[in-house]
C-alpha positions as a Python dict, from the first residue, in 0.01 Angstrom:
ca = {
    (1, 'M'): (0, 0, 0),
    (2, 'R'): (315, 160, 136),
    (3, 'R'): (475, -180, 187),
    (4, 'L'): (384, -277, -168),
    (5, 'N'): (557, 34, -302),
    (6, 'L'): (874, -48, -108),
    (7, 'V'): (875, -403, -245),
    (8, 'F'): (824, -264, -596),
    (9, 'I'): (1114, -20, -554),
    (10, 'L'): (1340, -296, -419),
    (11, 'I'): (1257, -524, -712),
    (12, 'S'): (1321, -235, -957),
    (13, 'I'): (1665, -168, -803),
    (14, 'I'): (1760, -536, -827),
    (15, 'L'): (1646, -552, -1190),
    (16, 'L'): (1835, -234, -1277),
    (17, 'T'): (2150, -369, -1115),
    (18, 'L'): (2119, -692, -1312),
    (19, 'L'): (2064, -502, -1638),
    (20, 'L'): (2371, -284, -1575),
    (21, 'R'): (2580, -593, -1500),
    (22, 'I'): (2460, -762, -1820),
    (23, 'Y'): (2546, -445, -2018),
    (24, 'F'): (2894, -433, -1872),
    (25, 'L'): (2963, -800, -1939),
    (26, 'S'): (2818, -809, -2288),
    (27, 'I'): (2925, -471, -2428),
    (28, 'K'): (3186, -292, -2216),
    (29, 'S'): (3386, -603, -2126),
    (30, 'N'): (3360, -721, -2483),
    (31, 'T'): (3545, -406, -2598),
    (32, 'Y'): (3813, -461, -2333),
    (33, 'Y'): (3865, -829, -2407),
    (34, 'E'): (3854, -762, -2778),
    (35, 'E'): (4154, -530, -2735),
    (36, 'L'): (4331, -797, -2530),
    (37, 'S'): (4257, -1062, -2787),
    (38, 'K'): (4420, -853, -3058),
    (39, 'N'): (4750, -905, -2879),
    (40, 'N'): (4702, -1274, -2931),
    (41, 'Y'): (4700, -1247, -3306),
    (42, 'I'): (4846, -903, -3395),
    (43, 'K'): (5221, -866, -3357),
    (44, 'R'): (5388, -525, -3377),
    (45, 'V'): (5736, -541, -3527),
    (46, 'Y'): (5945, -229, -3490),
    (47, 'T'): (6192, -101, -3751),
    (48, 'V'): (6490, 97, -3625),
    (49, 'P'): (6627, 363, -3863),
    (50, 'N'): (7000, 382, -3919),
    (51, 'R'): (7156, 630, -3679),
    (52, 'G'): (7220, 966, -3842),
    (53, 'I'): (7564, 1040, -3985),
    (54, 'I'): (7764, 1318, -3819),
    (55, 'S'): (7969, 1509, -4077),
    (56, 'D'): (8198, 1810, -4061),
    (57, 'R'): (8133, 2142, -4233),
    (58, 'N'): (8273, 2004, -4560),
    (59, 'G'): (8062, 1688, -4554),
    (60, 'K'): (8335, 1452, -4432),
    (61, 'P'): (8178, 1178, -4215),
    (62, 'L'): (8292, 1183, -3853),
    (63, 'A'): (8048, 920, -3722),
    (64, 'M'): (7891, 672, -3963),
    (65, 'N'): (7740, 326, -3989),
    (66, 'K'): (7921, 25, -4131),
    (67, 'L'): (7703, -246, -4287),
    (68, 'G'): (7720, -600, -4153),
    (69, 'F'): (7506, -894, -4042),
    (70, 'S'): (7382, -1059, -3724),
    (71, 'I'): (7329, -1433, -3675),
    (72, 'N'): (7003, -1533, -3507),
    (73, 'I'): (6912, -1885, -3392),
    (74, 'K'): (6565, -2038, -3375),
    (75, 'P'): (6414, -2031, -3023),
    (76, 'H'): (6317, -2329, -2803),
    (77, 'L'): (6624, -2544, -2874),
    (78, 'R'): (6705, -2585, -2506),
    (79, 'S'): (6520, -2915, -2457),
    (80, 'T'): (6726, -3234, -2429),
    (81, 'K'): (6588, -3357, -2761),
    (82, 'R'): (6686, -3036, -2947),
    (83, 'I'): (7019, -2952, -2780),
    (84, 'P'): (7216, -3148, -3047),
    (85, 'L'): (7073, -2916, -3317),
    (86, 'L'): (7170, -2611, -3113),
    (87, 'K'): (7526, -2740, -3070),
    (88, 'K'): (7548, -2817, -3442),
    (89, 'L'): (7450, -2459, -3527),
    (90, 'I'): (7696, -2319, -3275),
    (91, 'N'): (7974, -2539, -3419),
    (92, 'L'): (7893, -2403, -3765),
    (93, 'I'): (7935, -2045, -3640),
    (94, 'N'): (8259, -2131, -3464),
    (95, 'D'): (8401, -2311, -3770),
    (96, 'H'): (8362, -2001, -3986),
    (97, 'F'): (8416, -1739, -3716),
    (98, 'P'): (8651, -1891, -3457),
    (99, 'E'): (8670, -1566, -3257),
    (100, 'Y'): (8329, -1662, -3114),
    (101, 'S'): (8384, -1946, -2868),
    (102, 'K'): (8137, -2235, -2854),
    (103, 'E'): (8104, -2212, -2478),
    (104, 'E'): (8019, -1840, -2481),
    (105, 'L'): (7768, -1880, -2764),
    (106, 'F'): (7597, -2170, -2587),
    (107, 'E'): (7583, -1980, -2260),
    (108, 'K'): (7442, -1672, -2434),
    (109, 'Y'): (7169, -1875, -2606),
    (110, 'M'): (7061, -2045, -2283),
    (111, 'K'): (7042, -1704, -2113),
    (112, 'L'): (6834, -1535, -2385),
    (113, 'D'): (6601, -1820, -2484),
    (114, 'S'): (6283, -1898, -2291),
    (115, 'S'): (5948, -2076, -2329),
    (116, 'Y'): (5781, -1742, -2385),
    (117, 'K'): (6018, -1619, -2652),
    (118, 'H'): (5896, -1663, -3008),
    (119, 'D'): (6151, -1445, -3187),
    (120, 'F'): (6486, -1577, -3305),
    (121, 'V'): (6769, -1538, -3053),
    (122, 'K'): (7042, -1295, -3161),
    (123, 'L'): (7360, -1488, -3096),
    (124, 'V'): (7616, -1283, -3292),
    (125, 'D'): (7543, -910, -3292),
    (126, 'Y'): (7761, -799, -3579),
    (127, 'I'): (7994, -941, -3843),
    (128, 'P'): (8132, -700, -4106),
    (129, 'Y'): (7980, -721, -4454),
    (130, 'D'): (8304, -811, -4633),
    (131, 'K'): (8381, -1084, -4380),
    (132, 'F'): (8039, -1247, -4400),
    (133, 'F'): (7937, -1195, -4763),
    (134, 'D'): (8082, -1518, -4908),
    (135, 'K'): (7917, -1722, -4629),
    (136, 'Y'): (7577, -1556, -4655),
    (137, 'T'): (7421, -1820, -4884),
    (138, 'L'): (7531, -2106, -4659),
    (139, 'F'): (7389, -1956, -4339),
    (140, 'N'): (7077, -1812, -4498),
    (141, 'S'): (6978, -2150, -4643),
    (142, 'L'): (6922, -2302, -4298),
    (143, 'D'): (6571, -2284, -4149),
    (144, 'S'): (6704, -2267, -3795),
    (145, 'I'): (6920, -1960, -3866),
    (146, 'K'): (6803, -1614, -3959),
    (147, 'I'): (7051, -1363, -4099),
    (148, 'E'): (6962, -997, -4052),
    (149, 'S'): (7138, -686, -4173),
    (150, 'E'): (7302, -479, -3899),
    (151, 'V'): (7502, -160, -3879),
    (152, 'K'): (7788, -73, -3650),
    (153, 'R'): (7884, 281, -3548),
    (154, 'I'): (8236, 370, -3655),
    (155, 'Y'): (8450, 680, -3623),
    (156, 'P'): (8675, 706, -3931),
    (157, 'Y'): (8896, 979, -3782),
    (158, 'K'): (8953, 767, -3472),
    (159, 'E'): (9083, 988, -3190),
    (160, 'N'): (9053, 1318, -3376),
    (161, 'G'): (8774, 1522, -3220),
    (162, 'V'): (8664, 1240, -2990),
    (163, 'H'): (8572, 1474, -2702),
    (164, 'I'): (8342, 1665, -2936),
    (165, 'I'): (8192, 1383, -3145),
    (166, 'G'): (8170, 1143, -2852),
    (167, 'Y'): (8065, 781, -2900),
    (168, 'V'): (7775, 541, -2858),
    (169, 'G'): (7755, 240, -2631),
    (170, 'K'): (7512, -31, -2529),
    (171, 'A'): (7200, 110, -2368),
    (172, 'S'): (7174, 38, -1995),
    (173, 'K'): (6848, -26, -1809),
    (174, 'L'): (6857, 336, -1691),
    (175, 'D'): (6907, 455, -2050),
    (176, 'I'): (6608, 252, -2165),
    (177, 'T'): (6393, 393, -1885),
    (178, 'K'): (6476, 748, -1995),
    (179, 'N'): (6476, 674, -2368),
    (180, 'P'): (6249, 380, -2469),
    (181, 'F'): (6379, 401, -2829),
    (182, 'S'): (6713, 259, -2711),
    (183, 'K'): (6539, -67, -2614),
    (184, 'H'): (6499, -133, -2986),
    (185, 'S'): (6826, 16, -3112),
    (186, 'D'): (7031, -131, -2824),
    (187, 'I'): (7266, 168, -2843),
    (188, 'I'): (7260, 525, -2720),
    (189, 'G'): (7489, 828, -2729),
    (190, 'K'): (7712, 822, -2422),
    (191, 'V'): (7912, 1147, -2448),
    (192, 'G'): (7975, 1441, -2680),
    (193, 'L'): (7748, 1531, -2970),
    (194, 'E'): (7638, 1168, -2989),
    (195, 'K'): (7472, 1223, -2652),
    (196, 'Y'): (7364, 1588, -2682),
    (197, 'Y'): (7189, 1526, -3016),
    (198, 'N'): (7094, 1164, -2946),
    (199, 'N'): (6721, 1216, -2999),
    (200, 'H'): (6785, 1378, -3335),
    (201, 'L'): (7042, 1120, -3448),
    (202, 'Q'): (6832, 816, -3354),
    (203, 'G'): (6538, 924, -3573),
    (204, 'E'): (6192, 776, -3514),
    (205, 'L'): (6085, 413, -3504),
    (206, 'G'): (5880, 259, -3778),
    (207, 'Y'): (5658, -44, -3726),
    (208, 'K'): (5439, -308, -3886),
    (209, 'D'): (5129, -454, -3724),
    (210, 'I'): (5125, -813, -3849),
    (211, 'K'): (4844, -1066, -3815),
    (212, 'V'): (4980, -1404, -3701),
    (213, 'N'): (4824, -1744, -3627),
    (214, 'A'): (4861, -1960, -3318),
    (215, 'L'): (5196, -2088, -3449),
    (216, 'N'): (5325, -1730, -3481),
    (217, 'K'): (5319, -1755, -3859),
    (218, 'E'): (5273, -1419, -4030),
    (219, 'L'): (4948, -1394, -4226),
    (220, 'E'): (4915, -1030, -4337),
    (221, 'V'): (5033, -675, -4264),
    (222, 'L'): (4749, -475, -4107),
    (223, 'D'): (4922, -141, -4056),
    (224, 'E'): (5263, 9, -4129),
    (225, 'K'): (5453, 325, -4036),
    (226, 'K'): (5776, 406, -4218),
    (227, 'V'): (6084, 506, -4015),
    (228, 'Y'): (6176, 872, -3991),
    (229, 'S'): (6537, 898, -4097),
    (230, 'N'): (6600, 1265, -4172),
    (231, 'N'): (6845, 1246, -3885),
    (232, 'D'): (7194, 1335, -4012),
    (233, 'L'): (7388, 1607, -3832),
    (234, 'K'): (7625, 1848, -4005),
    (235, 'I'): (7852, 2034, -3763),
    (236, 'T'): (8077, 2339, -3785),
    (237, 'I'): (8410, 2163, -3723),
    (238, 'D'): (8669, 2140, -4001),
    (239, 'I'): (8815, 1797, -3929),
    (240, 'E'): (9122, 1848, -4149),
    (241, 'L'): (9203, 2169, -3962),
    (242, 'Q'): (9142, 1983, -3636),
    (243, 'K'): (9396, 1719, -3749),
    (244, 'Y'): (9645, 1993, -3834),
    (245, 'V'): (9607, 2148, -3488),
    (246, 'K'): (9668, 1808, -3327),
    (247, 'Q'): (9988, 1778, -3529),
    (248, 'I'): (10128, 2117, -3425),
    (249, 'F'): (10017, 2068, -3062),
    (250, 'N'): (10274, 1790, -3071),
    (251, 'H'): (10163, 1550, -2795),
    (252, 'K'): (10115, 1820, -2533),
    (253, 'S'): (9828, 1807, -2289),
    (254, 'G'): (9568, 2083, -2294),
    (255, 'A'): (9302, 2239, -2516),
    (256, 'V'): (9266, 2443, -2835),
    (257, 'I'): (8960, 2637, -2951),
    (258, 'V'): (8916, 2816, -3285),
    (259, 'M'): (8585, 3002, -3287),
    (260, 'N'): (8410, 3252, -3509),
    (261, 'A'): (8431, 3571, -3302),
    (262, 'K'): (8095, 3702, -3422),
    (263, 'T'): (7873, 3393, -3427),
    (264, 'G'): (8029, 3144, -3182),
    (265, 'E'): (8063, 2883, -3458),
    (266, 'L'): (8340, 2640, -3358),
    (267, 'L'): (8592, 2553, -3626),
    (268, 'V'): (8827, 2358, -3399),
    (269, 'A'): (8764, 2232, -3047),
    (270, 'A'): (9024, 1990, -2919),
    (271, 'S'): (9106, 1841, -2581),
    (272, 'Y'): (9436, 1657, -2546),
    (273, 'P'): (9528, 1379, -2503),
    (274, 'E'): (9261, 1203, -2708),
    (275, 'F'): (9161, 837, -2749),
    (276, 'D'): (9007, 625, -3023),
    (277, 'A'): (8627, 629, -2986),
    (278, 'N'): (8594, 299, -3176),
    (279, 'I'): (8713, 100, -2876),
    (280, 'F'): (8390, 186, -2691),
    (281, 'V'): (8145, 66, -2955),
    (282, 'D'): (8188, -306, -2871),
    (283, 'G'): (8309, -252, -2517),
    (284, 'I'): (8656, -150, -2402),
    (285, 'S'): (8899, -408, -2262),
    (286, 'I'): (8997, -390, -1895),
    (287, 'E'): (9361, -339, -1999),
    (288, 'D'): (9281, -37, -2218),
    (289, 'W'): (9045, 104, -1958),
    (290, 'N'): (9303, 86, -1679),
    (291, 'K'): (9570, 237, -1900),
    (292, 'M'): (9355, 543, -1971),
    (293, 'I'): (9214, 603, -1625),
    (294, 'N'): (9566, 586, -1480),
    (295, 'D'): (9707, 839, -1729),
    (296, 'F'): (9810, 1153, -1536),
    (297, 'N'): (9707, 1366, -1836),
    (298, 'H'): (9342, 1256, -1804),
    (299, 'P'): (9244, 1164, -2161),
    (300, 'F'): (8881, 1102, -2058),
    (301, 'T'): (8835, 1462, -1940),
    (302, 'N'): (8694, 1696, -2201),
    (303, 'K'): (8911, 1991, -2103),
    (304, 'I'): (8718, 2230, -2329),
    (305, 'I'): (8417, 2224, -2094),
    (306, 'N'): (8532, 2023, -1789),
    (307, 'G'): (8891, 2137, -1742),
    (308, 'L'): (8893, 2391, -1459),
    (309, 'Y'): (9197, 2619, -1440),
    (310, 'P'): (9288, 2954, -1284),
    (311, 'P'): (9275, 3200, -1575),
    (312, 'G'): (9589, 3382, -1469),
    (313, 'S'): (9656, 3705, -1654),
    (314, 'V'): (9410, 3639, -1940),
    (315, 'I'): (9139, 3769, -1704),
    (316, 'K'): (9309, 4108, -1661),
    (317, 'M'): (9109, 4285, -1934),
    (318, 'G'): (8786, 4188, -1759),
    (319, 'V'): (8923, 4313, -1427),
    (320, 'A'): (9041, 4636, -1594),
    (321, 'L'): (8690, 4693, -1734),
    (322, 'S'): (8556, 4650, -1382),
    (323, 'F'): (8796, 4920, -1260),
    (324, 'L'): (8675, 5157, -1530),
    (325, 'E'): (8302, 5098, -1483),
    (326, 'N'): (8335, 5138, -1108),
    (327, 'G'): (8489, 5484, -1093),
    (328, 'I'): (8861, 5439, -1162),
    (329, 'K'): (8963, 5696, -1424),
    (330, 'S'): (9104, 5594, -1762),
    (331, 'N'): (9426, 5787, -1687),
    (332, 'Y'): (9480, 5595, -1362),
    (333, 'T'): (9844, 5494, -1301),
    (334, 'V'): (10043, 5321, -1029),
    (335, 'F'): (10413, 5299, -954),
    (336, 'D'): (10518, 4936, -954),
    (337, 'S'): (10831, 4871, -748),
    (338, 'G'): (10800, 4496, -777),
    (339, 'S'): (10587, 4415, -475),
    (340, 'L'): (10294, 4527, -260),
    (341, 'T'): (10297, 4481, 119),
    (342, 'L'): (9971, 4401, 296),
    (343, 'G'): (10011, 4334, 666),
    (344, 'K'): (10284, 4072, 700),
    (345, 'R'): (10257, 3949, 343),
    (346, 'N'): (10430, 4062, 25),
    (347, 'F'): (10244, 4030, -306),
    (348, 'R'): (10507, 4031, -577),
    (349, 'C'): (10480, 4132, -939),
    (350, 'W'): (10613, 3872, -1184),
    (351, 'K'): (10886, 4124, -1277),
    (352, 'H'): (11092, 4142, -961),
    (353, 'E'): (11233, 4490, -1024),
    (354, 'G'): (10887, 4623, -1112),
    (355, 'H'): (10748, 4803, -1417),
    (356, 'G'): (10775, 5161, -1295),
    (357, 'I'): (10483, 5390, -1381),
    (358, 'V'): (10199, 5182, -1527),
    (359, 'G'): (9865, 5275, -1684),
    (360, 'F'): (9594, 5053, -1835),
    (361, 'R'): (9754, 4987, -2174),
    (362, 'K'): (10098, 4910, -2033),
    (363, 'A'): (9945, 4694, -1759),
    (364, 'I'): (9789, 4469, -2022),
    (365, 'R'): (10084, 4479, -2261),
    (366, 'E'): (10341, 4381, -1997),
    (367, 'S'): (10096, 4200, -1766),
    (368, 'C'): (10183, 4412, -1462),
    (369, 'D'): (10043, 4241, -1152),
    (370, 'D'): (10093, 4540, -921),
    (371, 'F'): (9857, 4756, -1127),
    (372, 'F'): (9576, 4507, -1070),
    (373, 'Y'): (9663, 4454, -703),
    (374, 'K'): (9620, 4824, -629),
    (375, 'G'): (9315, 4877, -847),
    (376, 'S'): (9137, 4580, -688),
    (377, 'L'): (9190, 4726, -341),
    (378, 'T'): (9012, 5041, -459),
    (379, 'I'): (8689, 4877, -581),
    (380, 'G'): (8680, 4543, -395),
    (381, 'I'): (8605, 4184, -495),
    (382, 'N'): (8226, 4213, -523),
    (383, 'K'): (8241, 4472, -801),
    (384, 'I'): (8508, 4275, -987),
    (385, 'S'): (8297, 3959, -958),
    (386, 'K'): (7986, 4141, -1084),
    (387, 'T'): (8164, 4264, -1398),
    (388, 'L'): (8317, 3924, -1472),
    (389, 'A'): (7975, 3761, -1436),
    (390, 'K'): (7849, 3984, -1719),
    (391, 'L'): (8135, 3847, -1931),
    (392, 'G'): (8036, 3484, -1871),
    (393, 'I'): (8284, 3394, -1597),
    (394, 'G'): (8138, 3142, -1352),
    (395, 'A'): (7852, 3048, -1588),
    (396, 'K'): (7787, 2785, -1852),
    (397, 'T'): (7838, 2906, -2207),
    (398, 'G'): (7548, 2698, -2342),
    (399, 'I'): (7773, 2500, -2579),
    (400, 'D'): (7603, 2191, -2725),
    (401, 'L'): (7788, 1940, -2507),
    (402, 'V'): (7653, 1774, -2193),
    (403, 'N'): (7779, 1830, -1838),
    (404, 'E'): (7952, 2164, -1899),
    (405, 'H'): (8112, 2301, -1580),
    (406, 'F'): (8031, 2645, -1438),
    (407, 'G'): (8377, 2737, -1310),
    (408, 'T'): (8409, 2973, -1014),
    (409, 'N'): (8372, 3352, -1002),
    (410, 'P'): (8442, 3412, -632),
    (411, 'N'): (8318, 3694, -409),
    (412, 'K'): (8232, 3748, -43),
    (413, 'S'): (7891, 3580, -43),
    (414, 'W'): (8025, 3286, -247),
    (415, 'K'): (8294, 3215, 14),
    (416, 'E'): (8054, 3258, 304),
    (417, 'E'): (7810, 3014, 146),
    (418, 'K'): (8075, 2758, 47),
    (419, 'Y'): (8312, 2769, 344),
    (420, 'S'): (8126, 2970, 611),
    (421, 'E'): (8432, 3195, 629),
    (422, 'P'): (8489, 3568, 574),
    (423, 'W'): (8664, 3704, 265),
    (424, 'Y'): (9014, 3841, 324),
    (425, 'I'): (9169, 4138, 148),
    (426, 'G'): (9463, 3927, 31),
    (427, 'E'): (9216, 3709, -163),
    (428, 'T'): (9097, 4018, -353),
    (429, 'V'): (9454, 4091, -455),
    (430, 'I'): (9533, 3744, -592),
    (431, 'T'): (9190, 3710, -758),
    (432, 'S'): (9257, 4032, -952),
    (433, 'I'): (9533, 3853, -1145),
    (434, 'G'): (9330, 3535, -1204),
    (435, 'Q'): (9473, 3320, -925),
    (436, 'G'): (9329, 3196, -597),
    (437, 'Q'): (8976, 3055, -605),
    (438, 'M'): (8886, 3170, -957),
    (439, 'L'): (8844, 2882, -1205),
    (440, 'V'): (8747, 2889, -1571),
    (441, 'T'): (8709, 2651, -1865),
    (442, 'P'): (8885, 2710, -2199),
    (443, 'V'): (8550, 2764, -2375),
    (444, 'Q'): (8461, 3038, -2125),
    (445, 'I'): (8787, 3215, -2205),
    (446, 'A'): (8729, 3179, -2581),
    (447, 'R'): (8382, 3332, -2543),
    (448, 'Y'): (8514, 3614, -2321),
    (449, 'T'): (8782, 3685, -2581),
    (450, 'A'): (8516, 3708, -2851),
    (451, 'F'): (8345, 3974, -2640),
    (452, 'L'): (8669, 4172, -2614),
    (453, 'A'): (8696, 4158, -2993),
    (454, 'T'): (8337, 4245, -3082),
    (455, 'G'): (8155, 4378, -2775),
    (456, 'K'): (7917, 4081, -2786),
    (457, 'L'): (7906, 3744, -2610),
    (458, 'P'): (7833, 3468, -2863),
    (459, 'K'): (7707, 3123, -2772),
    (460, 'P'): (7969, 2863, -2875),
    (461, 'H'): (7807, 2593, -3088),
    (462, 'F'): (7872, 2301, -3322),
    (463, 'S'): (7532, 2299, -3493),
    (464, 'D'): (7290, 2561, -3616),
    (465, 'L'): (7032, 2376, -3404),
    (466, 'N'): (7202, 2543, -3104),
    (467, 'Y'): (7261, 2889, -3250),
    (468, 'E'): (7153, 3202, -3064),
    (469, 'E'): (7209, 3567, -3144),
    (470, 'P'): (7515, 3703, -2955),
    (471, 'E'): (7438, 3906, -2643),
    (472, 'E'): (7555, 4268, -2654),
    (473, 'I'): (7735, 4381, -2336),
    (474, 'K'): (7748, 4758, -2292),
    (475, 'F'): (8079, 4924, -2207),
    (476, 'D'): (8205, 5266, -2305),
    (477, 'N'): (8372, 5245, -2650),
    (478, 'K'): (8672, 5430, -2509),
    (479, 'Y'): (8723, 5156, -2248),
    (480, 'M'): (8692, 4880, -2505),
    (481, 'R'): (8943, 5053, -2729),
    (482, 'M'): (9193, 5066, -2439),
    (483, 'M'): (9158, 4690, -2382),
    (484, 'R'): (9208, 4615, -2751),
    (485, 'Q'): (9513, 4839, -2778),
    (486, 'G'): (9671, 4665, -2480),
    (487, 'M'): (9599, 4325, -2638),
    (488, 'Y'): (9743, 4442, -2969),
    (489, 'D'): (10062, 4540, -2789),
    (490, 'V'): (10088, 4196, -2625),
    (491, 'M'): (10134, 4042, -2969),
    (492, 'N'): (10307, 4326, -3156),
    (493, 'H'): (10492, 4567, -2922),
    (494, 'E'): (10855, 4489, -2849),
    (495, 'K'): (10771, 4463, -2477),
    (496, 'G'): (10452, 4261, -2532),
    (497, 'T'): (10455, 3931, -2343),
    (498, 'A'): (10388, 3725, -2660),
    (499, 'A'): (10553, 3943, -2926),
    (500, 'Y'): (10874, 3742, -2953),
    (501, 'Y'): (10688, 3413, -2994),
    (502, 'S'): (10439, 3539, -3253),
    (503, 'K'): (10681, 3703, -3496),
    (504, 'N'): (10592, 3453, -3774),
    (505, 'L'): (10230, 3566, -3787),
    (506, 'K'): (10122, 3679, -4135),
    (507, 'I'): (9840, 3898, -4002),
    (508, 'K'): (9805, 4134, -3707),
    (509, 'V'): (9625, 3982, -3410),
    (510, 'A'): (9556, 4085, -3050),
    (511, 'G'): (9588, 3862, -2747),
    (512, 'K'): (9680, 3801, -2387),
    (513, 'T'): (9913, 3556, -2220),
    (514, 'G'): (9849, 3398, -1884),
    (515, 'T'): (10014, 3166, -1634),
    (516, 'A'): (9790, 2949, -1415),
    (517, 'Q'): (9946, 2802, -1107),
    (518, 'V'): (9885, 2435, -1028),
    (519, 'I'): (9736, 2449, -680),
    (520, 'S'): (9754, 2079, -592),
    (521, 'I'): (9793, 1730, -734),
    (522, 'P'): (9550, 1460, -611),
    (523, 'Q'): (9710, 1246, -341),
    (524, 'S'): (9617, 927, -529),
    (525, 'E'): (9826, 1047, -825),
    (526, 'K'): (10115, 1177, -615),
    (527, 'K'): (10168, 829, -476),
    (528, 'R'): (10215, 686, -826),
    (529, 'M'): (10438, 961, -966),
    (530, 'K'): (10812, 946, -1006),
    (531, 'E'): (11008, 1243, -875),
    (532, 'S'): (11073, 1375, -1227),
    (533, 'E'): (10701, 1344, -1308),
    (534, 'L'): (10607, 1521, -986),
    (535, 'E'): (10827, 1815, -1083),
    (536, 'Y'): (10667, 1835, -1428),
    (537, 'Y'): (10307, 1816, -1302),
    (538, 'H'): (10375, 2100, -1058),
    (539, 'R'): (10461, 2334, -1346),
    (540, 'S'): (10210, 2609, -1421),
    (541, 'H'): (9964, 2592, -1710),
    (542, 'A'): (10014, 2831, -2001),
    (543, 'W'): (9737, 3040, -2160),
    (544, 'L'): (9734, 3241, -2481),
    (545, 'T'): (9399, 3373, -2598),
    (546, 'T'): (9376, 3586, -2913),
    (547, 'Y'): (9153, 3732, -3182),
    (548, 'G'): (9231, 3833, -3537),
    (549, 'P'): (9267, 4007, -3766),
    (550, 'Y'): (9303, 4297, -3523),
    (551, 'K'): (9109, 4556, -3727),
    (552, 'N'): (8841, 4315, -3845),
    (553, 'P'): (8804, 4039, -3584),
    (554, 'Q'): (8688, 3714, -3744),
    (555, 'Y'): (8827, 3435, -3529),
    (556, 'V'): (8924, 3369, -3170),
    (557, 'V'): (9210, 3127, -3107),
    (558, 'T'): (9247, 3015, -2746),
    (559, 'V'): (9523, 2776, -2642),
    (560, 'L'): (9586, 2618, -2303),
    (561, 'V'): (9901, 2412, -2259),
    (562, 'E'): (9897, 2215, -1936),
    (563, 'H'): (10224, 2247, -1743),
    (564, 'G'): (10354, 2469, -2025),
    (565, 'G'): (10488, 2749, -1807),
    (566, 'H'): (10467, 3090, -1976),
    (567, 'G'): (10181, 3136, -2224),
    (568, 'G'): (10380, 3319, -2489),
    (569, 'S'): (10661, 3066, -2514),
    (570, 'A'): (10440, 2755, -2483),
    (571, 'A'): (10158, 2861, -2714),
    (572, 'G'): (10288, 3149, -2931),
    (573, 'E'): (10410, 2931, -3217),
    (574, 'I'): (10094, 2716, -3209),
    (575, 'V'): (9872, 3024, -3233),
    (576, 'S'): (10081, 3170, -3517),
    (577, 'K'): (10057, 2851, -3720),
    (578, 'I'): (9680, 2831, -3668),
    (579, 'Y'): (9622, 3186, -3794),
    (580, 'N'): (9849, 3129, -4091),
    (581, 'K'): (9654, 2812, -4171),
    (582, 'L'): (9324, 3000, -4145),
    (583, 'L'): (9464, 3248, -4394),
    (584, 'E'): (9582, 2971, -4626),
    (585, 'L'): (9241, 2799, -4615),
    (586, 'K'): (9071, 3135, -4683),
    (587, 'Y'): (8873, 3135, -4359),
    (588, 'I'): (9028, 3475, -4296),
    (589, 'K'): (8968, 3717, -4583),
}
C-alpha cells in the first residue's frame, strides 16, 4: 500500500509539471510572443518638436530655428542592379546643389544604408528654404526621394553674448547615452544656456504607433502623442545693451557684468573676445578652430565664470569687514610710511612715499595697502578667509551656466591640504590686498559688490527658472556704512582712485578699483609670443566694481580689463558710459 501511494504521488507530480508547462506555453508565452509580434507590424515613429527659441528680455530672438529641407534617398539601392539609380539621384542633387560632391554623397549613402534599414537614408541634412523652394516640386515628384522639412539653429546676433547663449552641436554617443532625446533630434546644447536649459529647450517627443504590412507599407495609425513644445526661454539679458557694451569695450579682452543689485538678474554678461556661434552648428573648420585655440586672449574661455584672477584691491572691503567683526575697532588707524618690513622682506604700499595716518574710510578711498598689511597681521588669515567665505569668495555663485569655477579663498588648512606645506606670515600680508593665492571670477566679484550695496547676496541668474531669494548676511550697520562711504569716495572724492576717470557720470555711484598681477604665462604660449606681446601679456589686469545710484542701489557694474593696468584708468570711462546708458534707457529711475 505504501509503495502504491509513492507511485501515485510520483505520477501526480509528473502530471502537475506537465500541466504547468502547458499553461506556460499556451498562455504565458503567448502573451510574451504576442508583444514581440507587435514589433513586426507596429512601427513607432517619433516626432521631434522644434527647439525652443531663446529671446532677450524684450523678446528679441537670440537663438532660433531657420526652416529648410532635407533630402532622403530610398534604401536598398546598394545592389549592382540598383547602383545606377542611386548614382542618377546623386547626380541630380549635385547638379542643383554643387556644394555637395558626388563622391561624398555616395560614400555617405553606402555607410548609412543596410539590409535591415527600411527608412529612407538622409543624404543631405539641411538646405535653406529659400534655396530649395523652387526645386521642391522636382525633387518631391520622385518616388525614390523623400523631402522632409528641417530646421537649423541660428544665432542672429552672431558673436554677441555667445558665452551666455552658447550653441548646439551634433549629439555624440556619450550625449545620446545621457540624453536619449538627442538620438532623435541629432543635436544637443554644448555650452551656455543652450546646455544648462537643454532639457527645457528640447521639449518632449511626440510619436505615432503605425500599423504596417510585411512590405513596411503604412496601414493605419493606432496611437498618437502630440509633441510638447512649450519650450521657449526668455532671459534677462538686454541684447541691445550688450551690443553697446561690446562697442565701448573697444576690442579689449576681459569681462563686463551688469546685474540687478537686489535680485541678481543679469542685464549684461559679456566675456571678450567673442566668436560667432553659427560656425559650430554645422561643424567648425580646422582653420577656424586652430585660429581660435591659438589666440592668446582665449576667446573660448567664458571669463565670467571660468576666468580666474587675483581680485587685487576690490577685495579690501571684505577684508576690512573681517577686521571689524574680529575685534579691530572702527577707529583703528595705522601710519603708512610706504612699506612694512617682515624679516628680510619689504612689503611696499603702491604709493611709495606712503599715505600717512590711515583709517578705514581713507584706506578704501586711496587703496592703502599698508593698512591691510597691518590689520591682517592682527587677526590672521583664517579669520579673513572665514569672513570672505560668507561673502561668496571661493564658492560657486549658482549662476545658470555649466562648469562654473570655485576660485580660491586660501587659508592654512587649504595650503596644507593642497601643497602639504605650512602657511607663512608673508602670505597673510599679500592675501589681505587680494594677491598671492586668492583667485576669483568676475561674477563672484559682481555678487560680492551687490552684498556691499544691499547687505544681501543675490544669486546671479539669466532666467526666473533659476531665481532664489537673496541671502542676508549680518554685519553691524555701522560697519557697512563705513564700507559704502569709502567706496563712495573712490568714485567721488578728489583723492579717490577712480574719481578722475568717472567725472562724466550723470549719477553718484560707489566703487572700488583693483590691480591684479599676472603671476605667470603658460610656457606653451611664451614660446609663440613676440617680445612686444610678451611685455603686454605681463601687464596687470584692471578691476573696477561699482554699484549705483549710491543712495538707492539698483545695479552693479563690474568690469575686468585684462592687461589693462590700473582699474580706474582702464575701466572708469567704460563704467561711466554704462551707467549713463542705464539712465537713458530708464533702467535706473
